[in-house]
C-alpha positions as CSV (number, residue, x, y, z in Angstrom):
1,M,-98.3,85.1,-37.7
2,N,-95.5,87.2,-39.0
3,A,-96.4,88.5,-42.5
4,G,-93.0,87.8,-43.8
5,Q,-93.2,84.2,-42.6
6,V,-96.4,83.8,-44.3
7,I,-95.0,85.1,-47.6
8,F,-91.8,83.0,-47.5
9,D,-93.8,79.8,-46.7
10,G,-96.0,80.7,-49.7
11,L,-93.1,81.3,-52.1
12,A,-91.6,77.9,-50.9
13,L,-94.7,75.9,-51.6
14,G,-95.3,77.6,-54.8
15,A,-91.7,76.7,-56.0
16,L,-92.5,73.1,-55.1
17,Y,-95.7,73.1,-57.2
18,A,-93.8,74.8,-60.0
19,L,-91.4,72.0,-60.1
20,V,-94.2,69.5,-60.5
21,A,-95.6,71.7,-63.3
22,I,-92.4,71.7,-65.2
23,G,-92.5,67.9,-65.7
24,L,-96.2,68.1,-66.6
25,A,-95.8,71.0,-69.1
26,L,-92.7,69.4,-70.8
27,V,-94.6,66.2,-71.5
28,F,-97.7,67.9,-72.6
29,G,-95.7,70.3,-74.8
30,V,-94.2,67.4,-76.7
31,L,-97.0,64.7,-76.7
32,R,-100.1,66.8,-75.9
33,L,-100.4,64.3,-73.0
34,I,-101.5,65.1,-69.4
35,N,-99.3,62.8,-67.5
36,F,-101.3,61.9,-64.4
37,A,-98.5,59.3,-63.6
38,Q,-96.2,62.2,-62.7
39,G,-97.6,61.9,-59.2
40,E,-96.7,58.3,-58.9
41,L,-93.1,59.1,-59.8
42,I,-93.0,61.3,-56.7
43,T,-94.5,58.6,-54.6
44,A,-92.1,56.0,-55.9
45,G,-89.2,58.5,-55.1
46,A,-90.6,59.0,-51.6
47,Y,-90.9,55.2,-50.9
48,S,-87.3,54.7,-52.2
49,L,-86.3,57.2,-49.5
50,Y,-88.2,55.1,-46.9
51,L,-86.6,52.0,-48.1
52,T,-83.1,53.2,-48.0
53,D,-83.4,55.1,-44.8
54,N,-80.5,53.0,-43.2
55,L,-78.1,54.3,-46.0
56,P,-76.3,57.6,-46.0
57,A,-78.5,60.6,-47.0
58,L,-76.5,61.1,-50.2
59,A,-76.9,57.4,-51.3
60,S,-80.5,57.5,-50.4
61,I,-81.1,60.6,-52.6
62,V,-79.2,59.2,-55.5
63,I,-81.3,56.1,-55.5
64,C,-84.4,58.3,-55.3
65,F,-83.3,60.0,-58.5
66,A,-82.5,56.7,-60.2
67,V,-85.9,55.3,-59.3
68,C,-87.9,58.4,-60.6
69,I,-86.0,58.7,-63.8
70,G,-86.0,55.0,-64.5
71,L,-89.7,54.7,-63.8
72,S,-90.5,57.7,-65.9
73,V,-88.6,56.4,-68.9
74,L,-90.2,52.9,-68.4
75,I,-93.7,54.3,-68.4
76,E,-93.1,56.2,-71.6
77,R,-91.7,53.1,-73.3
78,V,-94.2,50.6,-72.1
79,A,-97.4,52.6,-71.8
80,F,-97.3,55.7,-73.8
81,R,-95.0,54.8,-76.9
82,P,-97.4,52.1,-78.2
83,L,-100.2,54.6,-78.1
84,R,-98.4,57.3,-79.9
85,G,-100.8,58.6,-82.4
86,A,-103.9,57.3,-80.7
87,S,-106.8,59.6,-79.9
88,P,-106.4,62.1,-76.9
89,A,-109.2,60.3,-75.1
90,T,-107.3,57.0,-75.4
91,T,-104.1,58.4,-74.1
92,L,-105.8,60.3,-71.4
93,V,-107.4,57.0,-70.1
94,A,-104.0,55.4,-70.4
95,T,-102.4,58.0,-68.0
96,F,-105.2,57.4,-65.5
97,A,-104.8,53.6,-65.9
98,V,-101.0,53.8,-65.2
99,A,-101.4,56.2,-62.2
100,F,-104.0,54.1,-60.5
101,A,-102.2,50.8,-61.1
102,L,-99.1,52.2,-59.6
103,E,-101.1,53.5,-56.8
104,A,-102.5,50.0,-56.2
105,I,-99.0,48.6,-56.1
106,W,-98.0,51.1,-53.5
107,L,-101.1,50.1,-51.5
108,M,-100.4,46.4,-51.8
109,A,-96.7,46.7,-51.0
110,F,-96.8,49.3,-48.3
111,S,-100.4,49.4,-47.1
112,S,-102.3,52.7,-46.4
113,N,-100.3,53.5,-43.3
114,G,-97.8,56.3,-43.6
115,K,-94.1,55.3,-43.8
116,P,-91.4,57.6,-42.4
117,A,-89.0,59.1,-45.1
118,D,-87.0,62.1,-44.2
119,P,-83.3,61.8,-45.3
120,L,-82.7,65.5,-45.0
121,A,-84.3,66.1,-41.6
122,S,-81.6,68.7,-40.8
123,L,-83.3,71.1,-43.4
124,N,-86.1,71.6,-40.8
125,Q,-83.7,73.5,-38.6
126,I,-84.1,77.3,-38.5
127,A,-81.8,79.2,-40.8
128,I,-83.0,82.7,-39.7
129,G,-84.4,83.0,-36.2
130,G,-86.2,85.8,-34.4
131,S,-89.6,87.0,-35.6
132,L,-89.0,85.4,-39.0
133,A,-88.5,81.6,-38.3
134,L,-87.1,80.7,-41.7
135,R,-86.2,77.1,-42.2
136,W,-83.5,75.8,-44.3
137,V,-86.0,73.7,-46.4
138,T,-87.8,76.9,-47.4
139,I,-84.7,78.5,-48.7
140,V,-83.7,75.3,-50.5
141,E,-87.2,74.9,-52.2
142,M,-87.1,78.6,-53.5
143,A,-83.5,78.1,-54.8
144,A,-84.3,74.8,-56.4
145,G,-87.3,76.3,-58.2
146,V,-85.2,79.1,-59.6
147,V,-82.2,77.0,-60.5
148,L,-84.1,74.0,-62.0
149,L,-86.5,76.3,-64.0
150,G,-83.5,78.3,-65.3
151,G,-81.6,75.1,-66.1
152,V,-84.6,73.7,-68.1
153,A,-84.8,77.1,-70.0
154,L,-81.2,77.0,-70.9
155,V,-81.4,73.5,-72.2
156,L,-84.5,74.5,-74.4
157,A,-82.8,77.7,-75.6
158,R,-79.1,76.7,-75.9
159,T,-78.8,73.1,-76.9
160,S,-79.6,71.1,-80.1
161,V,-81.9,68.7,-78.3
162,G,-83.7,71.6,-76.6
163,L,-84.3,73.2,-80.1
164,Q,-85.7,70.0,-81.3
165,M,-87.9,69.7,-78.3
166,R,-89.3,73.2,-79.0
167,A,-89.8,72.3,-82.7
168,A,-91.7,69.1,-81.7
169,A,-93.8,71.1,-79.3
170,T,-94.7,73.5,-82.1
171,D,-95.7,70.9,-84.8
172,F,-94.8,67.3,-83.9
173,R,-95.6,65.9,-87.3
174,M,-93.7,68.5,-89.2
175,A,-90.7,68.2,-86.9
176,R,-90.7,64.5,-87.5
177,L,-90.6,65.0,-91.2
178,L,-87.7,67.5,-91.0
179,G,-85.5,65.0,-89.2
180,V,-86.1,65.8,-85.5
181,R,-85.3,62.7,-83.4
182,T,-88.7,62.4,-81.8
183,N,-87.9,59.4,-79.7
184,L,-84.9,61.2,-78.2
185,V,-86.9,64.4,-77.6
186,I,-89.7,62.4,-75.9
187,S,-87.2,60.4,-73.8
188,L,-85.6,63.7,-72.6
189,A,-89.0,65.1,-71.6
190,F,-89.6,62.2,-69.5
191,V,-86.1,62.1,-68.0
192,I,-86.5,65.8,-67.0
193,A,-89.9,64.9,-65.6
194,G,-88.3,62.2,-63.5
195,V,-85.7,64.6,-62.2
196,M,-88.3,67.0,-61.2
197,A,-90.3,64.3,-59.4
198,A,-87.1,63.2,-57.5
199,V,-86.4,66.8,-56.3
200,V,-90.1,67.2,-55.2
201,A,-89.9,63.8,-53.4
202,V,-86.8,64.7,-51.5
203,L,-88.0,68.2,-50.6
204,F,-91.7,67.2,-49.9
205,T,-90.6,64.5,-47.5
206,V,-88.9,67.1,-45.4
207,Q,-92.2,68.8,-44.9
208,Q,-94.4,65.7,-44.8
209,P,-92.3,62.7,-43.8
210,S,-95.2,60.3,-43.8
211,V,-95.4,58.7,-47.2
212,T,-98.7,57.2,-48.3
213,P,-99.9,55.8,-51.6
214,T,-101.5,59.1,-52.6
215,F,-98.4,61.1,-51.5
216,G,-97.6,62.4,-55.0
217,F,-100.9,62.2,-56.6
218,D,-102.4,64.9,-54.2
219,I,-99.7,67.4,-54.9
220,T,-99.7,66.7,-58.7
221,L,-103.4,67.1,-58.9
222,V,-103.2,70.7,-57.5
223,A,-100.1,71.5,-59.5
224,L,-101.9,70.3,-62.7
225,V,-104.9,72.6,-61.9
226,G,-102.5,75.5,-61.4
227,A,-100.8,74.7,-64.7
228,V,-104.1,74.6,-66.5
229,V,-105.1,77.9,-64.9
230,G,-101.8,79.5,-66.2
231,G,-101.8,77.8,-69.5
232,V,-100.5,74.2,-69.7
233,D,-99.5,74.6,-73.3
234,R,-96.5,76.9,-72.4
235,L,-93.7,76.0,-70.0
236,W,-93.5,79.5,-68.4
237,T,-97.4,80.1,-68.1
238,A,-97.9,76.5,-66.7
239,T,-95.1,77.0,-64.1
240,A,-96.4,80.5,-63.2
241,G,-99.9,79.1,-62.7
242,A,-98.8,76.1,-60.5
243,F,-96.6,78.6,-58.5
244,A,-99.6,81.0,-58.0
245,I,-101.8,78.1,-56.8
246,G,-99.1,76.8,-54.4
247,F,-98.7,80.2,-53.0
248,A,-102.4,80.8,-52.6
249,S,-102.7,77.4,-50.9
250,S,-100.1,78.2,-48.4
251,M,-101.5,81.6,-47.8
252,L,-104.9,80.1,-47.0
253,A,-103.4,77.6,-44.7
254,D,-101.7,80.3,-42.8
255,L,-104.6,82.8,-42.7
256,L,-107.8,80.5,-42.3
257,P,-108.9,79.9,-38.8
258,S,-108.2,76.5,-37.4
259,S,-111.8,75.5,-37.6
260,Q,-111.7,76.2,-41.4
261,L,-108.5,74.5,-42.3
262,Q,-110.4,71.2,-43.3
263,F,-112.0,73.3,-46.1
264,Q,-108.6,74.7,-47.3
265,T,-108.6,72.6,-50.5
266,A,-112.4,73.6,-51.2
267,W,-111.3,77.3,-50.9
268,V,-108.4,76.8,-53.4
269,F,-110.6,75.1,-56.0
270,L,-113.3,77.8,-55.5
271,L,-110.6,80.4,-56.3
272,V,-109.7,78.3,-59.3
273,L,-113.3,78.3,-60.5
274,V,-113.5,82.1,-60.2
275,L,-110.2,82.5,-62.1
276,L,-111.4,80.3,-64.9
277,L,-114.8,82.1,-65.1
278,L,-112.9,85.4,-65.4
279,R,-110.2,84.2,-67.8
280,P,-111.2,80.9,-69.5
281,A,-108.3,81.0,-71.7
282,G,-105.9,80.9,-68.7
283,L,-104.6,83.4,-66.1
284,F,-101.7,84.3,-68.4
285,S,-103.4,83.8,-71.8
286,T,-102.0,87.2,-73.1
287,L,-98.6,86.1,-72.5
288,S,-99.2,82.8,-73.9
289,R,-100.5,84.2,-77.2
290,S,-97.4,86.4,-77.5
291,T,-95.0,83.4,-77.1
292,V,-94.1,81.3,-80.1
293,E,-92.7,78.2,-78.3
294,R,-95.1,75.8,-76.6
295,V,-92.3,74.8,-74.2
């Protein structure tokens, strides 16, 4: 396969994992909470695309965003807000409970059979032909990763609520004593997480139009591993770590012989184990220590 093709595919998948990591890192930065339910937001968005398949693509995508954002805010209000201040072990179990409860709902409602959802099938068309068969979805994924990460960075750096979010991430209790509107900050983090989930749902269904109950959990689990490898307590390092894992996963899928493709995930996690053994504090731990803000 063309080397340029392999690299571009890796960049596109890495960008997709980075978008998942943004939502995870923002929630972790504010609440110190690993939100495993992030994957179920992606699945909910994908199923909404399936249910609205008969509508115009724009309407279907708007509904997907509404579902992901609404469910994200609802989860925070119903499941996580009452547990605020509880022990980390309690909140971790709560995130697992929410994730598996929602997965059970998808299973009962839609069964384990894949459901077709592809409102933007035209993105699978070739944008650049010849030896480098670059699809439109690859370009859109890379552009979305750059634009959305840049947009989140601008919100954090240039807005009042972004400053409050950074203060809450640095010291939540002190920020609250100083008058930071913590409920607003936390809600904003979950809204952004919902937006990221919707974007991932729309773009991922272009590549994998068959939606199953574990559709979002699978990609979120790998993205979370990447975020931890990079340093989940910082937005930039978490995003970079998830991007690196996504890129490595795509490269392995292209480079491994067909007989070894079933072991692709095993090879990815073996790579993660080696990285953690070499750098237990995270792949970008030096950068993390030199950065003041956690988000």
